[in-house]
C-alpha positions as CSV (number, residue, x, y, z in Angstrom):
1,M,-105.5,75.9,-201.3
2,F,-107.2,76.9,-204.8
3,V,-104.3,75.5,-206.7
4,A,-104.1,72.3,-204.2
5,W,-107.7,71.5,-204.9
6,R,-107.4,72.1,-208.6
7,D,-104.3,69.7,-208.6
8,L,-106.1,66.9,-206.4
9,R,-109.4,66.8,-209.0
10,A,-107.2,66.9,-212.2
11,A,-104.8,63.9,-210.8
12,R,-107.6,62.2,-208.2
13,G,-106.3,58.5,-209.5
14,R,-102.3,59.6,-208.4
15,F,-103.8,61.0,-205.1
16,A,-106.4,58.2,-204.5
17,L,-103.6,55.4,-204.9
18,L,-101.0,57.2,-202.6
19,A,-104.1,57.5,-200.0
20,A,-104.6,53.9,-200.7
21,V,-100.9,53.2,-199.6
22,V,-101.0,55.3,-196.7
23,A,-104.4,53.5,-195.3
24,L,-102.7,50.5,-195.6
25,V,-99.1,51.7,-193.9
26,T,-102.1,52.9,-191.3
27,L,-103.7,49.5,-191.4
28,L,-100.5,47.6,-190.6
29,V,-99.1,49.9,-188.0
30,G,-102.4,50.2,-186.0
31,S,-103.0,46.7,-186.3
32,L,-99.4,45.6,-185.1
33,T,-99.6,48.0,-182.5
34,G,-103.0,46.5,-181.0
35,L,-101.4,42.9,-181.5
36,T,-98.3,44.1,-179.8
37,A,-100.6,45.5,-176.5
38,G,-102.3,42.3,-176.4
39,L,-99.2,40.5,-176.4
40,A,-97.7,42.6,-173.7
41,A,-101.0,42.3,-171.5
42,Q,-100.6,38.3,-171.9
43,N,-97.1,38.6,-170.7
44,V,-97.4,40.7,-167.9
45,S,-100.7,41.9,-166.6
46,A,-100.3,40.0,-163.2
47,V,-97.3,41.6,-162.6
48,L,-99.0,45.1,-163.2
49,G,-101.7,44.3,-160.9
50,L,-99.0,43.9,-158.1
51,D,-99.4,46.8,-155.2
52,A,-95.6,47.2,-154.7
53,D,-93.3,50.6,-155.1
54,A,-90.5,48.1,-155.5
55,V,-89.4,44.7,-156.7
56,V,-86.4,42.9,-155.6
57,L,-84.7,40.4,-157.9
58,A,-82.0,38.4,-156.5
59,R,-78.7,38.3,-158.6
60,P,-77.3,34.9,-159.3
61,A,-74.0,34.3,-157.8
62,G,-71.3,35.5,-159.1
63,S,-72.7,38.1,-161.1
64,S,-72.5,41.9,-160.7
65,G,-74.3,45.0,-161.6
66,S,-77.3,46.8,-160.4
67,T,-79.5,46.4,-163.8
68,S,-82.2,44.1,-163.8
69,G,-81.8,43.6,-168.1
70,A,-80.1,40.2,-167.4
71,L,-82.3,39.0,-164.5
72,T,-85.6,37.0,-165.0
73,F,-88.1,35.8,-162.2
74,A,-87.4,32.4,-163.1
75,D,-83.9,32.4,-162.1
76,S,-84.2,34.6,-159.2
77,S,-84.3,33.1,-156.0
78,V,-84.3,35.1,-152.8
79,S,-83.5,34.0,-149.4
80,S,-84.8,34.5,-146.0
81,A,-82.0,36.6,-145.1
82,Q,-82.0,39.2,-148.2
83,Q,-85.9,39.3,-147.3
84,S,-84.9,40.1,-143.8
85,A,-82.6,42.9,-144.5
86,W,-85.0,44.6,-146.9
87,A,-87.6,44.6,-144.4
88,S,-85.6,46.0,-141.7
89,A,-84.2,48.6,-144.1
90,A,-84.9,52.2,-142.9
91,G,-87.8,53.8,-144.9
92,V,-89.3,50.2,-146.0
93,T,-92.7,49.7,-144.4
94,G,-92.9,46.1,-145.5
95,A,-91.0,43.4,-148.0
96,W,-93.3,40.3,-149.0
97,P,-92.3,37.2,-150.9
98,L,-93.7,36.6,-154.2
99,G,-93.3,33.3,-155.6
100,V,-93.7,32.5,-159.4
101,S,-93.8,29.4,-161.5
102,Q,-95.4,27.5,-164.1
103,T,-97.2,24.3,-164.1
104,R,-100.4,21.9,-165.3
105,A,-103.6,22.4,-163.5
106,T,-106.4,19.8,-163.4
107,R,-109.8,20.2,-162.8
108,Q,-111.1,17.8,-160.1
109,S,-114.8,17.0,-160.2
110,S,-117.3,17.0,-157.4
111,S,-116.6,13.3,-156.5
112,G,-112.9,13.6,-156.7
113,T,-112.4,12.0,-160.0
114,A,-110.0,13.9,-162.3
115,S,-111.6,15.2,-165.1
116,T,-110.7,15.6,-168.6
117,Q,-110.1,19.4,-168.0
118,S,-106.1,20.5,-168.1
119,A,-104.5,23.6,-168.7
120,A,-101.1,24.9,-168.3
121,V,-101.0,27.6,-166.0
122,A,-98.6,30.2,-163.9
123,V,-98.7,30.1,-160.2
124,L,-98.3,33.3,-158.2
125,G,-97.7,32.9,-154.5
126,T,-97.9,36.1,-152.1
127,D,-99.1,36.2,-148.3
128,P,-102.9,36.4,-147.4
129,G,-104.4,39.8,-148.1
130,L,-101.3,41.4,-149.8
131,T,-103.5,41.7,-153.1
132,A,-107.2,41.4,-153.7
133,T,-106.3,38.3,-155.5
134,T,-104.4,36.1,-152.7
135,P,-106.6,33.7,-151.2
136,A,-107.4,34.3,-147.4
137,S,-106.5,30.5,-146.3
138,P,-104.6,28.1,-147.0
139,A,-105.4,24.9,-149.3
140,T,-107.2,27.5,-151.7
141,V,-106.4,29.3,-154.9
142,V,-108.2,32.5,-156.7
143,L,-108.2,31.6,-160.4
144,S,-107.9,34.4,-163.1
145,T,-110.8,34.8,-165.3
146,P,-108.8,33.1,-168.2
147,A,-107.7,30.4,-165.9
148,A,-111.0,29.3,-165.0
149,E,-112.4,29.0,-168.3
150,A,-109.5,27.0,-169.3
151,L,-110.3,24.3,-166.7
152,K,-113.9,25.3,-166.9
153,A,-114.2,25.4,-163.2
154,R,-116.1,27.6,-160.9
155,T,-116.2,28.8,-157.2
156,G,-116.2,26.0,-154.6
157,E,-114.9,23.3,-157.1
158,T,-111.5,21.5,-156.6
159,V,-108.3,22.0,-158.8
160,E,-105.0,20.0,-158.8
161,L,-101.7,21.5,-159.0
162,G,-98.4,19.5,-158.9
163,G,-100.2,16.8,-157.2
164,Q,-101.9,18.9,-154.5
165,R,-105.7,19.5,-154.5
166,F,-107.0,23.3,-153.8
167,T,-110.4,24.6,-153.6
168,V,-111.2,27.3,-155.9
169,A,-112.2,30.4,-153.3
170,Q,-112.8,32.9,-156.0
171,V,-112.6,33.9,-159.8
172,S,-111.3,36.9,-160.3
173,G,-109.0,39.3,-162.7
174,D,-107.8,38.8,-166.1
175,G,-104.1,37.9,-164.7
176,W,-101.7,36.6,-167.4
177,Y,-98.1,35.8,-166.8
178,S,-95.7,35.2,-170.0
179,H,-98.7,34.0,-171.9
180,T,-99.9,31.9,-169.2
181,P,-103.3,32.4,-167.0
182,V,-102.5,32.9,-163.4
183,V,-103.4,30.9,-160.4
184,W,-103.0,32.6,-157.0
185,T,-102.1,30.7,-154.0
186,T,-100.6,31.9,-150.5
187,F,-97.0,31.7,-150.3
188,L,-96.6,28.8,-147.9
189,D,-98.7,26.8,-150.6
190,W,-96.5,27.9,-153.5
191,Q,-93.6,27.1,-151.3
192,Q,-94.8,23.3,-150.8
193,L,-95.7,23.3,-155.0
194,S,-92.3,24.3,-155.7
195,R,-90.3,21.9,-153.3
196,A,-93.0,19.2,-154.5
197,T,-91.4,19.7,-158.2
198,G,-87.9,20.0,-157.2
199,G,-87.4,23.8,-156.4
200,S,-85.9,25.3,-153.7
201,G,-89.1,26.9,-152.3
202,E,-87.0,29.9,-152.2
203,A,-89.1,33.6,-153.4
204,S,-88.6,34.4,-156.9
205,A,-88.8,38.4,-155.8
206,L,-89.7,40.4,-153.0
207,L,-92.6,43.1,-153.1
208,V,-91.1,46.1,-151.2
209,R,-93.3,49.2,-149.8
210,G,-91.6,52.2,-148.7
211,D,-90.0,55.5,-149.6
212,L,-86.5,54.8,-150.4
213,D,-84.6,56.9,-152.4
214,G,-81.8,55.6,-155.4
215,D,-78.7,55.6,-153.2
216,Q,-80.6,53.4,-150.7
217,R,-81.9,51.1,-153.2
218,A,-78.3,50.9,-154.6
219,A,-76.7,50.3,-151.1
220,L,-79.4,47.5,-150.3
221,D,-78.6,45.8,-153.9
222,T,-74.8,45.7,-153.2
223,R,-75.3,44.8,-149.4
224,T,-77.6,42.0,-150.2
225,G,-76.5,40.8,-153.8
226,T,-79.8,41.5,-155.0
227,T,-81.1,44.2,-157.7
228,A,-84.6,46.5,-157.3
229,T,-86.2,48.2,-159.6
230,T,-89.7,49.8,-160.0
231,L,-92.8,47.5,-161.1
232,L,-93.0,48.5,-164.5
233,G,-88.8,47.9,-164.6
234,S,-89.4,44.6,-163.6
235,L,-91.5,43.8,-166.9
236,G,-87.7,43.2,-168.3
237,A,-87.5,40.4,-166.1
238,I,-90.3,38.5,-168.3
239,G,-88.1,36.7,-170.8
240,A,-90.9,36.6,-173.6
241,F,-91.7,40.0,-172.7
242,R,-88.4,41.5,-174.1
243,S,-88.3,39.5,-177.0
244,E,-92.0,40.2,-178.4
245,V,-92.2,43.7,-177.6
246,G,-88.8,44.5,-179.3
247,S,-89.3,42.4,-182.3
248,L,-93.0,44.0,-183.2
249,G,-92.0,47.4,-182.2
250,L,-88.9,47.4,-184.6
251,I,-91.4,46.3,-187.4
252,I,-93.8,49.1,-186.4
253,G,-91.0,51.8,-186.5
254,L,-90.1,50.6,-189.7
255,L,-93.5,50.8,-191.2
256,L,-93.4,54.4,-189.8
257,V,-90.2,55.0,-191.7
258,V,-91.5,53.5,-194.9
259,S,-94.8,55.7,-194.8
260,A,-92.5,59.3,-194.7
261,L,-90.2,58.0,-197.3
262,V,-93.2,56.8,-199.8
263,V,-95.0,60.0,-199.1
264,G,-92.3,62.3,-199.5
265,A,-90.7,60.3,-202.6
266,F,-94.3,60.8,-204.0
267,F,-94.6,64.7,-203.3
268,T,-90.8,65.0,-204.3
269,V,-91.8,63.5,-207.9
270,W,-94.8,65.5,-208.1
271,T,-93.3,68.7,-207.3
272,L,-90.7,68.4,-210.0
273,Q,-93.2,67.5,-212.6
274,R,-94.9,70.7,-211.7
275,T,-91.7,72.7,-211.8
276,A,-93.2,75.0,-214.8
277,D,-96.6,75.4,-212.8
278,V,-94.9,76.8,-210.0
279,A,-92.4,79.0,-212.0
280,V,-95.5,80.7,-213.8
281,L,-97.1,81.3,-210.3
282,K,-94.0,83.2,-209.1
283,A,-93.7,85.0,-212.1
284,L,-97.2,86.1,-211.6
285,G,-96.8,86.8,-207.9
286,A,-97.5,84.2,-206.1
287,S,-95.3,84.0,-202.8
288,T,-93.4,81.2,-202.0
289,R,-95.0,81.2,-198.6
290,S,-98.3,80.8,-200.4
291,L,-97.3,78.1,-202.8
292,V,-95.6,76.1,-199.6
293,V,-98.9,76.4,-197.6
294,D,-100.9,75.3,-200.5
295,A,-98.4,72.2,-200.9
296,L,-98.8,71.2,-197.3
297,G,-102.3,71.5,-197.3
298,Q,-102.6,69.1,-200.3
299,G,-100.2,66.6,-198.3
300,T,-102.4,67.1,-195.2
301,A,-105.8,66.4,-197.5
302,V,-104.1,63.1,-198.5
303,L,-102.6,62.0,-195.3
304,V,-105.9,62.8,-193.5
305,G,-108.2,60.9,-195.9
306,G,-105.8,58.0,-195.9
307,V,-105.1,57.4,-192.5
308,A,-109.0,58.1,-191.6
309,A,-109.7,54.9,-193.8
310,G,-107.0,52.9,-192.3
311,T,-107.7,53.6,-188.8
312,A,-111.2,52.7,-189.4
313,G,-109.8,49.4,-190.7
314,V,-107.7,49.1,-187.5
315,V,-111.2,49.5,-185.4
316,A,-113.1,46.8,-187.3
317,I,-110.2,44.6,-187.0
318,G,-110.1,45.0,-183.1
319,L,-113.8,44.7,-182.9
320,A,-113.5,41.1,-185.1
321,A,-110.6,39.8,-183.5
322,G,-112.7,39.5,-180.1
323,T,-111.2,37.2,-177.8
324,A,-109.6,35.3,-180.9
325,V,-106.1,37.1,-180.7
326,P,-104.5,39.3,-178.0
327,F,-105.4,42.2,-179.1
328,V,-106.1,45.6,-177.5
329,L,-108.5,48.1,-179.2
330,S,-107.8,51.6,-177.3
331,P,-107.7,55.7,-178.3
332,L,-103.9,54.9,-177.6
333,T,-103.4,51.7,-180.0
334,A,-106.0,53.2,-182.7
335,L,-105.0,56.7,-182.8
336,A,-101.6,57.4,-181.5
337,P,-100.2,55.4,-184.6
338,S,-102.2,57.2,-186.9
339,L,-101.3,60.6,-185.8
340,L,-97.6,59.4,-186.2
341,V,-98.1,58.2,-189.5
342,V,-99.6,62.0,-190.3
343,V,-96.8,63.4,-188.8
344,L,-94.0,61.7,-190.6
345,G,-95.9,62.4,-193.8
346,L,-95.9,65.6,-193.0
347,V,-92.3,65.4,-192.3
348,G,-92.0,63.7,-196.0
349,V,-93.8,66.7,-197.7
350,L,-91.5,69.0,-196.1
351,V,-89.1,67.4,-197.7
352,A,-90.3,67.6,-200.8
353,L,-90.9,71.2,-200.6
354,R,-87.3,72.3,-201.2
355,A,-88.2,72.3,-204.8
356,I,-90.6,74.9,-204.6
357,V,-88.4,77.1,-202.4
358,S,-85.6,76.8,-204.3
359,A,-87.4,77.5,-207.4
360,N,-86.2,80.6,-209.6
361,P,-89.3,81.7,-212.0
362,L,-86.8,83.3,-214.7
363,T,-84.7,80.2,-215.3
364,A,-87.8,77.8,-215.2
365,L,-89.5,79.9,-217.7
366,G,-86.6,80.3,-219.7
367,S,-86.2,76.5,-220.2
368,I,-89.9,76.1,-221.2
369,R,-89.2,78.2,-224.3
């Protein structure tokens, strides 16, 4: 590392500029990763909180296939016959209906007159006791914390959904569905709300518990016209989740590729400019291995310095964002992108080492004369 440190001191301006570029790329990648995680949480946190081994969606009439890629909770309508078929299948310990819809909620004052507090909410209806957030009795609702904050509602107050009044039994959880705060009802109440707004009242999905292998699921899917998937797999049935995460993921991937190209291009040019110095070192007895290790150490030092500065910026943005934007600050969103930038940057450095490995000291020294 003797030559590497001398180079870093002699050309500190160039290396500082590269470290600044790496820091900016790390800042962009880390910020987008935190934003992507925050947007994903506001899309799917309510679904991820469900306690189910499988989620069953109904395929529209005339469709085929066993994947849920084209299915959405909004389009799925599970009939009572399909529910009975799943509930009676071998290995299934229970199949409960899940209703999903979106409407506006209004907070009612204690006197019964409508207040000005109104918000768009997602209404999820399940059987009482199925989840910790499901109300235990009809005509009551459980508000997620974001829904309660939007409505400025507290336990015991009255809210109106679809022209029907409900008592707030509890405020619990940070549930979101498709960027809309969640209100939990019993499934029977959800059916009434669905029919009151022109819906069929049929469940949007089934929450299945039990031990089913792939062949059993495929056979039930074929027989009942449904598609069963895991809880994680069902996230693709939320349309906004696929589009947002896919777009932001593509941008993050492109930024990582750019970071590798920038670092690789810089060290390639830097190594070519030092061809004469490398030739002299080889002629004096320096091994190729020692020169490669020296160059890798130099690249690692620049990358780690730039990435550390960028990661500090990501943490600062995450702490400052608070609740203003959906941003998730965690080791996964802060450290994982930083490690990827370092790894891909080192790949770029390895590409640049070709000039060192293939350098011929005699030819290089002859060209100097």
